[in-house]
N, C-alpha and C positions, 0 to 999 in steps of 0.2 A: 767563187763568185761568178755569176753569169751576167754578161753584158746585156743591156737592153737591146732588143732587136732594132735595127735601123729602119725597117720598112713595116708599114701597117696598112690594112685595107679599110676603106671607108665607103659605105653605101651612099649613093647619090639619090637625089629626089626622083630621078627617072628610073630607079631600080637597078642601075648598073653600078659597078664597083670601080674604085680608083685606088691605085697603090700610091701611098704617101711616103715621102722620104723624111723621116724625123730630123735628120741632120741638116738638110737644107730648108725645111719648112715648105717644100713645094711638092707638086705631083712628080712622082719618080719618072725618070727618062733613062732609057738604055738604048744605045746604038741608034739614036735619033728617033726612037719611038716613045711617044708619050703614053704612059701606062694608065689610061683612063678609058671608060666606056666598056669595061670588061664584064664577063659573067663571073659568078662567085667561084666556080671550080678553076677557071683560068687564073684568077687572082691568088688562090691558095697555092697553086703550083708555082706560079711566078715568084711569089714572096719566098718560098722555100729555096728556089734557085738563086734569087738575088742575095739571100743571106749566105748561101754557100759560097758565092763569088766573093762577097764581102769578107768572109772568114778565111778564104784561101790565102796561102803564103804569097807574098808579092816578090817577083823576081825582076831584076834589071837585065835587059837583053843587050 
């Protein structure tokens, strides 16, 4: 069984793309950066990276 991806891309009226976080219902944010106003190629790469981070084992330091 495959879990549903946490992140998805949405095309905006101004032809830019936003990464949407399905879990929070908000525009995704990482390290203080709001992931909006992006081009399509950047969004595809960032979603891939965000999903890898999400799936990575969590360790307590």
